[in-house]
KEMIVEX-48733 format. One line per field, with one value per residue (C-alpha): x, y, z; residue number from 0; residue in three letters. Coordinates in Angstrom, 1 decimal, padded with zeros to 4 digits. Each point is the difference from the previous one (the first is absolute). Last residue first. Example, Ala and Ser with C-alpha at 12.3 -4.5 7.8 and 13.67 -1.06 7.14 Angstrom:
<atoms>
x: (013.7, -001.4)
y: (-001.1, -003.4)
z: (007.1, 000.7)
num: (1, 0)
residu: (SER, ALA)
</atoms>
This chain:
<atoms>
x: (081.1, 002.3, -000.3, 002.9, 002.3, -000.6, 000.8, 003.1, 001.1, -000.7, 002.7, 000.9, -003.8, -000.2, 002.2, -002.6, -002.6, -002.1, -003.9, -001.9, -001.1, -001.8, -002.6, -000.1, 002.2, 003.2, -001.7, 000.7, 003.4, -001.5, -001.9, 003.3, 001.6, 001.3, 004.1, 000.0, -002.9, 001.7, 003.4, -001.4, -002.0, 002.8, 002.1, -002.7, -000.4, 003.5, 000.5, -003.4, 000.7, 003.5, -001.5, -002.5, 003.2, 001.5, -003.0, 000.4, -001.2, 003.4, 001.8, -001.9, 000.1, 003.9, 000.2, -002.4, 002.3, 003.3, -001.4, -002.0, 000.4, -001.4, -003.6, 001.0, 002.1, -002.5, -002.5, 002.5, 000.4, -003.8, -000.7, 002.8, -001.1, -003.9, -000.8, -003.7, -003.3, 000.9, -001.0, 003.3, 001.8, -003.1, 000.1, 003.3, 000.3, -003.3, 001.1, 003.1, -002.1, -002.6, 002.6, 002.3, -003.1, -000.8, 003.6, 000.4, -003.2, 000.7, 003.5, -001.7, -002.4, 002.5, 002.3, -002.7, 001.8, 000.0, -002.3, -000.5, 001.7, -000.9, 003.1, -002.4, -000.2, 002.2, 002.6, -001.6, -002.4, -003.7, -000.3, 002.5, -001.5, -003.6, 001.4, 001.4, -003.3, -002.1, 001.9, -000.1, -003.7, -000.6, 002.3, -002.3, -003.3, 000.9, 001.3, -003.2, -001.7, 002.9, -000.8, -001.5, 003.1, 002.5, -002.1, 000.1, 003.6, 000.1, -002.0, 002.5, 002.6, -001.8, -001.0, 003.7, 000.5, -002.7, 001.4, 003.2, -001.4, -002.1, 003.0, 002.6, 003.7, 002.4, 000.6, -000.5, -003.1, -001.5, 000.8, -001.5, -003.6, -000.2, 000.6, -002.4, -002.6, 000.0, -002.1, -002.3, -001.7, -002.1, -001.7, -003.6, -001.1, -001.0, 002.8, -001.5, 002.1, 003.0, 003.0, 001.2, -002.2, 001.1, 001.8, 001.3, 002.5, 001.3, 003.0, 001.5, 003.0, -001.3, -002.6, 002.5, 002.6, -002.9, -001.7, 003.6, 001.0, -003.5, 000.3, 003.5, -001.2, -002.7, 002.1, 002.4, -002.9, -001.6, 003.5, 000.7, -003.6, 000.5, 003.5, -001.8, -002.6, 002.7, 001.6, -003.2, -000.8, -002.8, -003.4, -001.7, -003.6, -001.8, -000.2, -003.6, -000.5, -001.5, -002.6, 000.4, -003.0, 000.7, -002.8, 001.0, -002.7, -001.8, 000.6, 000.8, 003.6, 001.1, 000.1, -001.7, 002.8, 001.2, -000.1, 002.5, -000.1, 003.1, 001.9, 000.6, 000.4, 002.8, 002.1, 000.0, 003.2, 002.4, -000.7, -003.5, 001.2, 002.5, -002.3, -002.9, 002.7, 001.4, -003.2, -001.1, 003.1, -001.4, -003.3, 002.0, 001.9, -003.1, -001.8, 003.0, -000.2, -003.4, 000.7, 003.6, -000.6, -002.7, 003.1, 002.0, -002.5, -002.7, -001.4, -002.3, -001.6, -002.4, -002.2, 002.9, 001.2, -001.6, 001.8, 000.0, 003.3, 001.4, 003.1, 000.2, -003.3, -001.2, 003.2, -001.0, -003.6, 000.7, 003.1, -002.5, -002.6, 002.8, 001.9, -003.5, -001.2, 003.3, 000.1, -003.6, 000.9, 003.1, -001.7, -002.7, 002.6, 001.1, 000.5, 001.6, 002.9, 002.5, -000.2, 003.2, 001.0, 001.5, -003.3, -001.4, 001.9, -000.3, -003.8, 000.0, 002.4, -002.1, -003.6, 002.2, 001.4, 002.1, 000.6, -003.5, -001.3, -000.3, 002.6, 002.2, 000.6, 003.6, -001.0, -002.1, 002.7, 002.2, -002.3, -000.5, 003.7, 000.0, -002.7, -001.1)
y: (071.6, -002.8, 000.7, -002.0, -000.2, 003.7, 000.9, -001.7, 001.7, 003.2, -000.6, 003.2, 000.5, -003.8, 000.2, 002.4, -002.0, 001.0, 000.6, -002.9, -001.7, 003.5, -000.6, 001.2, 003.2, -001.6, -001.3, 003.6, -000.9, -002.3, 002.9, 002.0, -002.8, -003.7, 000.5, 003.8, 000.7, -002.5, 001.8, 003.4, -001.1, -001.1, 002.9, 002.6, -001.8, 000.3, 003.5, 001.4, -001.9, 001.6, 003.4, -000.8, -001.1, 003.4, 001.4, -001.3, 003.0, 000.4, -000.7, 002.6, 002.4, -000.1, 000.1, 003.1, 001.7, -000.9, 001.5, -001.7, -003.3, -003.5, 000.6, 003.0, -002.0, -002.7, 002.7, 001.5, -003.4, -001.0, 003.2, 000.2, -003.4, 000.5, 000.9, -000.2, -002.1, -001.4, -003.6, -002.1, 002.6, 000.1, -004.0, -000.2, 002.7, -001.3, -003.7, 000.8, 002.2, -002.5, -003.2, 001.8, 000.6, -003.8, -001.0, 002.7, -001.4, -003.5, 000.7, 002.1, -002.8, -002.7, 001.9, -000.1, 002.0, -001.5, -002.2, 001.5, 001.9, 003.5, 002.5, 003.0, -000.2, -002.8, -001.9, -003.2, 000.5, 000.7, 003.5, -000.6, -003.4, 001.6, 002.5, -002.6, -002.0, 003.1, 001.1, -003.6, -000.1, 003.5, -001.0, -003.1, 001.5, 003.1, -002.5, -002.5, 002.3, -000.4, 001.3, 003.4, -000.1, -000.3, 002.4, 002.4, 000.0, 000.6, 003.0, 001.5, -000.6, 001.0, 003.5, 000.7, -000.4, 002.5, 002.5, -000.3, 000.7, 002.8, 001.5, -000.2, -001.2, 002.3, -002.5, 002.8, 001.5, -003.6, -000.3, 003.4, -000.6, -003.6, 001.3, 002.6, -002.5, -002.7, -002.6, -002.3, -003.3, -001.2, -003.3, -000.1, -001.2, -003.7, -000.6, 002.6, 000.5, -000.2, -002.0, 000.5, 002.9, -001.1, 003.5, 000.2, 003.2, 002.9, 002.1, -000.4, 002.3, 002.8, -001.9, -003.0, 002.5, 001.4, -003.0, -001.5, 003.2, 000.0, -003.9, 000.7, 003.2, -001.9, -003.0, 002.6, 001.8, -003.2, -001.3, 002.9, -000.1, -003.6, 000.9, 002.3, -002.5, -002.3, 002.6, 000.9, -003.8, -001.3, -000.4, -002.0, 000.1, 001.6, -000.9, 000.3, 002.9, 002.1, -002.5, -001.7, -000.2, 003.2, 000.7, 001.7, 002.0, -000.9, 002.1, -003.3, 000.8, 000.2, -003.5, -001.6, -002.5, 001.7, 003.5, -001.2, -003.6, -001.7, 003.7, 000.3, -003.7, 000.2, 002.1, -002.6, -001.8, 000.8, -003.6, 001.1, 003.0, -001.7, -002.8, 002.5, 001.8, -003.1, -001.2, 003.4, 000.8, -001.5, 001.9, 003.2, 000.0, -000.5, 002.6, 002.6, -000.6, 002.0, 002.9, -000.1, -000.1, 002.9, 002.0, -000.6, 001.2, -002.7, -001.0, -002.5, -003.3, -001.6, -002.1, -002.7, -001.0, -003.6, -003.2, -002.6, -001.4, -000.4, 001.9, 001.9, 000.9, 000.4, 002.4, 002.0, 000.5, 001.1, 002.1, 001.9, 000.4, 001.3, 002.6, 001.0, 001.0, 001.5, 001.9, 001.5, 001.6, 001.3, 001.5, 001.7, 001.4, -001.6, 002.4, -003.1, 002.2, -001.1, -001.3, 001.7, -002.7, 000.7, 001.4, -003.4, -002.4, 001.6, 000.0, -003.9, -000.8, 002.0, -001.8, -003.3, 000.7, -003.4, -002.5, 000.5, 001.5, 003.6, 002.7, 001.5, 003.5, -000.2, -001.1, 003.2, 002.1, -001.7, 000.5, 003.6, 000.8, -001.8, 002.2, -000.5)
z: (072.4, 001.2, 003.7, 001.1, -002.8, -001.0, 003.5, 000.1, -003.1, 001.5, 002.4, 002.1, 000.3, 000.7, 003.0, 001.8, -001.1, -003.1, 000.4, -001.7, 003.5, 000.6, -002.8, -003.5, 000.4, -001.0, -003.1, -001.2, -001.1, -002.5, -001.6, -000.4, -002.1, 000.6, 000.0, -000.7, 002.9, 002.5, -000.4, 000.1, 003.0, 002.2, -001.0, 000.8, 003.6, 000.8, -001.3, 001.6, 003.2, 000.3, -000.3, 002.6, 002.3, -000.5, 001.0, 003.6, 001.7, 001.8, -003.3, -002.1, 002.7, 000.1, -003.9, -000.1, 002.7, -001.8, -003.3, -002.5, -002.2, 000.1, -000.9, -002.0, -002.1, -000.6, -000.8, -002.7, -001.6, -000.2, -001.2, -002.7, -001.2, 000.1, -003.7, -000.5, 000.5, 003.3, 000.1, -000.1, 002.3, 002.2, 000.1, 001.1, 002.7, 001.4, 000.1, 001.9, 002.8, 000.8, -000.3, 002.3, 002.4, -000.2, 000.7, 003.1, 001.5, -000.4, 001.6, 002.7, 000.9, -000.1, 002.5, 002.5, 003.0, 003.3, 001.6, 003.1, 002.9, 000.8, 000.5, -000.1, -003.7, -001.2, 002.0, -001.2, -002.7, 000.8, -001.5, -003.0, -000.8, 000.4, -002.8, -002.2, 000.2, -000.7, -003.0, -001.3, 000.5, -001.6, -003.1, -000.8, 000.9, -002.7, -002.5, -000.1, -002.4, -002.5, -003.5, 001.6, 002.3, -003.0, -002.1, 002.7, 000.1, -003.8, 000.6, 002.1, -002.6, -002.8, 001.7, 000.7, -003.7, -000.8, 002.3, -001.4, -003.5, 001.2, 001.8, -002.9, 001.5, 001.2, 003.2, 002.7, -002.2, -000.3, 004.1, 000.9, -002.1, 001.5, 003.2, 000.1, -001.4, 002.5, -002.2, 002.1, -000.8, 002.9, 001.0, 000.5, 003.3, 000.3, 002.8, 002.2, 003.0, -002.4, 000.4, -003.6, -001.8, -003.4, -000.4, -003.6, 000.2, -001.8, -000.1, 003.5, 000.8, 002.1, 001.7, 001.0, 001.6, 002.0, 001.3, 000.8, 001.8, 001.9, 001.2, 001.2, 002.0, 001.4, 001.1, 001.5, 001.9, 001.1, 001.3, 001.9, 001.4, 001.0, 001.7, 002.1, 001.0, 001.1, 002.1, 001.4, 000.9, -002.2, 000.9, 002.6, -000.3, 002.6, 003.7, 001.6, 002.5, -003.1, -000.7, -003.6, -001.6, -001.9, -002.6, -003.2, -001.4, -003.2, -003.5, -001.6, -000.6, 003.7, 001.6, -003.2, -000.7, -003.2, 001.4, 003.0, 001.6, 000.4, 000.3, 003.6, 000.6, -002.6, 002.3, 002.7, -001.1, -003.1, -001.3, -000.8, -001.7, -002.0, -001.1, -001.1, -002.0, -001.6, -001.1, -001.2, -002.1, -003.4, 000.5, 000.9, -003.0, -002.1, 001.7, -000.7, -003.8, -001.0, 002.3, -000.9, -004.1, 000.6, 001.5, -003.0, -002.3, -001.6, -003.4, 001.2, -002.0, 002.2, -002.2, -000.2, -003.1, -001.0, -001.2, -002.7, -001.2, -003.2, 000.9, -003.2, -000.6, 003.9, -000.2, -002.7, 001.0, 003.7, -001.1, -002.3, 002.7, 002.4, -002.6, -001.2, 003.3, 001.3, -003.4, 000.1, 003.4, -001.4, -002.9, 002.3, 001.9, 003.5, 003.3, 001.6, 001.6, 002.5, 003.7, 001.1, 002.7, 003.4, 001.5, -001.8, 001.5, 003.4, -000.5, -001.0, 003.1, 002.3, -000.9, 000.1, 003.5, -000.2, 002.9, 001.1, 003.4, -001.1, -000.5, -002.8, 000.8, -001.2, -003.5, -000.2, 000.9, -002.2, -002.7, 000.9, -000.6, -003.3, -001.6, -003.3)
num: (371, 370, 369, 368, 367, 366, 365, 364, 363, 362, 361, 360, 359, 358, 357, 356, 355, 354, 353, 352, 351, 350, 349, 348, 347, 346, 345, 344, 343, 342, 341, 340, 339, 338, 337, 336, 335, 334, 333, 332, 331, 330, 329, 328, 327, 326, 325, 324, 323, 322, 321, 320, 319, 318, 317, 316, 315, 314, 313, 312, 311, 310, 309, 308, 307, 306, 305, 304, 303, 302, 301, 300, 299, 298, 297, 296, 295, 294, 293, 292, 291, 290, 289, 288, 287, 286, 285, 284, 283, 282, 281, 280, 279, 278, 277, 276, 275, 274, 273, 272, 271, 270, 269, 268, 267, 266, 265, 264, 263, 262, 261, 260, 259, 258, 257, 256, 255, 254, 253, 252, 251, 250, 249, 248, 247, 246, 245, 244, 243, 242, 241, 240, 239, 238, 237, 236, 235, 234, 233, 232, 231, 230, 229, 228, 227, 226, 225, 224, 223, 222, 221, 220, 219, 218, 217, 216, 215, 214, 213, 212, 211, 210, 209, 208, 207, 206, 205, 204, 203, 202, 201, 200, 199, 198, 197, 196, 195, 194, 193, 192, 191, 190, 189, 188, 187, 186, 185, 184, 183, 182, 181, 180, 179, 178, 177, 176, 175, 174, 173, 172, 171, 170, 169, 168, 167, 166, 165, 164, 163, 162, 161, 160, 159, 158, 157, 156, 155, 154, 153, 152, 151, 150, 149, 148, 147, 146, 145, 144, 143, 142, 141, 140, 139, 138, 137, 136, 135, 134, 133, 132, 131, 130, 129, 128, 127, 126, 125, 124, 123, 122, 121, 120, 119, 118, 117, 116, 115, 114, 113, 112, 111, 110, 109, 108, 107, 106, 105, 104, 103, 102, 101, 100, 99, 98, 97, 96, 95, 94, 93, 92, 91, 90, 89, 88, 87, 86, 85, 84, 83, 82, 81, 80, 79, 78, 77, 76, 75, 74, 73, 72, 71, 70, 69, 68, 67, 66, 65, 64, 63, 62, 61, 60, 59, 58, 57, 56, 55, 54, 53, 52, 51, 50, 49, 48, 47, 46, 45, 44, 43, 42, 41, 40, 39, 38, 37, 36, 35, 34, 33, 32, 31, 30, 29, 28, 27, 26, 25, 24, 23, 22, 21, 20, 19, 18, 17, 16, 15, 14, 13, 12, 11, 10, 9, 8, 7, 6, 5, 4, 3, 2, 1, 0)
residu: (PRO, ASP, VAL, ARG, VAL, LEU, TRP, ALA, GLU, PRO, ASP, ASP, ILE, GLU, GLY, ALA, THR, PRO, LEU, ASN, GLU, ALA, ARG, GLU, TRP, VAL, ALA, GLY, ALA, ALA, GLU, ILE, GLY, ARG, ALA, ASP, ALA, VAL, HIS, ARG, PHE, PHE, ALA, ALA, GLY, ARG, GLU, TYR, GLN, ARG, ARG, LYS, LEU, GLY, LEU, GLY, LEU, LEU, ARG, GLN, ALA, LEU, ARG, ARG, VAL, PRO, GLY, GLY, GLY, GLY, ARG, ARG, GLU, ASP, LEU, LYS, ARG, ARG, LEU, ASP, ALA, TYR, GLU, GLY, ASP, PHE, ALA, ARG, ASP, MET, LEU, VAL, GLU, ALA, TYR, GLY, GLU, VAL, ALA, THR, MET, ALA, ALA, GLN, LEU, GLU, ALA, PHE, ALA, ASP, PRO, ASP, LEU, GLY, ARG, GLY, ALA, THR, GLY, GLY, VAL, GLY, GLY, ALA, GLY, GLY, VAL, MET, GLY, GLU, VAL, GLY, ARG, GLU, VAL, ARG, SER, GLU, LEU, TYR, GLU, PRO, LEU, TRP, PRO, ALA, ALA, GLY, PHE, GLU, ALA, ALA, HIS, THR, VAL, GLU, HIS, PHE, ALA, ILE, TRP, ARG, ARG, PHE, ARG, PRO, TYR, GLU, VAL, ASP, LEU, ALA, ALA, ALA, VAL, ALA, VAL, ILE, ASN, PRO, HIS, VAL, PHE, TYR, LEU, GLY, HIS, ASP, ALA, ASP, PRO, GLU, ASP, ALA, LEU, LEU, LEU, PRO, ASP, TYR, GLN, GLY, LEU, VAL, ASN, ARG, ALA, LEU, PHE, GLY, LEU, ALA, PHE, ALA, MET, SER, GLY, THR, ASN, ALA, VAL, ARG, SER, LEU, ASP, GLN, ALA, PHE, ALA, ALA, GLY, PRO, ALA, PRO, GLY, VAL, PRO, GLY, PRO, ALA, SER, ASP, PRO, MET, VAL, ASP, ILE, SER, ASP, THR, GLY, SER, GLY, GLY, ASN, GLY, ALA, ASP, ASP, GLY, GLY, ALA, ASP, ASP, GLY, ILE, SER, GLY, GLY, ALA, ASP, GLY, VAL, ALA, ALA, ALA, GLU, ILE, PRO, ASP, MET, VAL, ARG, ARG, PHE, THR, GLY, VAL, SER, ALA, ASP, ILE, TRP, HIS, HIS, ARG, ASN, GLN, VAL, GLU, VAL, THR, ASP, PRO, VAL, ASP, PHE, GLU, ILE, GLY, ALA, VAL, GLU, ALA, LEU, ARG, SER, ARG, ALA, ASP, ARG, VAL, ASP, ALA, ALA, TYR, GLY, ALA, ARG, GLU, ALA, ASP, SER, LEU, ALA, ILE, SER, GLY, PRO, ALA, THR, ALA, ASP, LYS, ALA, ALA, ALA, ALA, ALA, ARG, ASP, TRP, ASP, VAL, VAL, GLY, PRO, GLY, GLU, ALA, GLU, ALA, VAL, THR, ARG, VAL, SER, ARG, LEU, ILE, ASP, MET)
</atoms>
């Protein structure tokens, strides 16, 4: 871990985009110790057994059919950064494109690039504009300097986010939202150094804690496996929300447009609250061991830490994520207690069955509407 090198890497951010993604990832890794994934044979067998047993147990308890992704990876923190930076970039692409375009001139320099065949196919670039002709008008020197400063700041912010999350994420089910290849296999990741470190910090047995995390992540696989429509649903809300941000009045570059799409954000928030809440309740009911102490200690960890950690959680919206867990879990506990856990799974039958924001806090209204 080299903080000075991380700062230097951010300071060297360049390119036409709002974020220098390569340097953001590199700086995050500079500031983050990768941790060891030198697994013993027993640990390898343990991860495999945890995922396999979680799948069987969850299918039995939930009464839903699903498959675990073929890609099940045990990662270190640097692996997680490499696997996740693409997701961040895909979400930011429309915002970046609008920002670069509104900056004036500079987008013309990047309109081709490797993807357009201007340099990536091994052919020579041909200058069709004579030297005497006026070139594209670029930003004024002052504006260019401001863009450079903004790029450095954005790259630093992204590096901070990637590094913080890489040091704290325990496991992740990745449905590859907004991926270029929608049929690509989803991913299931475990960040081994973090699982080991958190188990020690919480003073719980590592194999038991690892198994509990496996149940949580496989539960997310169960949700998306039971709801093949869910990735497209989430993608459409993300895209609508981002398009609203880009085209909103006073948005990037001061462009005027239709403004934010509050419905898209509300639907995305409600859906993610359902995703997190269902996972909390189902994993607790399916886990084949005592878990009350694990739940209590992990809940305390989510809301604890020093001032720097709490500030980072606030800046990254992790307090909102904790609220999603709490509201969603309360909704599904009510539904499961009233109708059974299999009835709670009706939420994944079709998009219309997702609870609205109001129904999450009033599960009886959802029960009346859907009648699972």
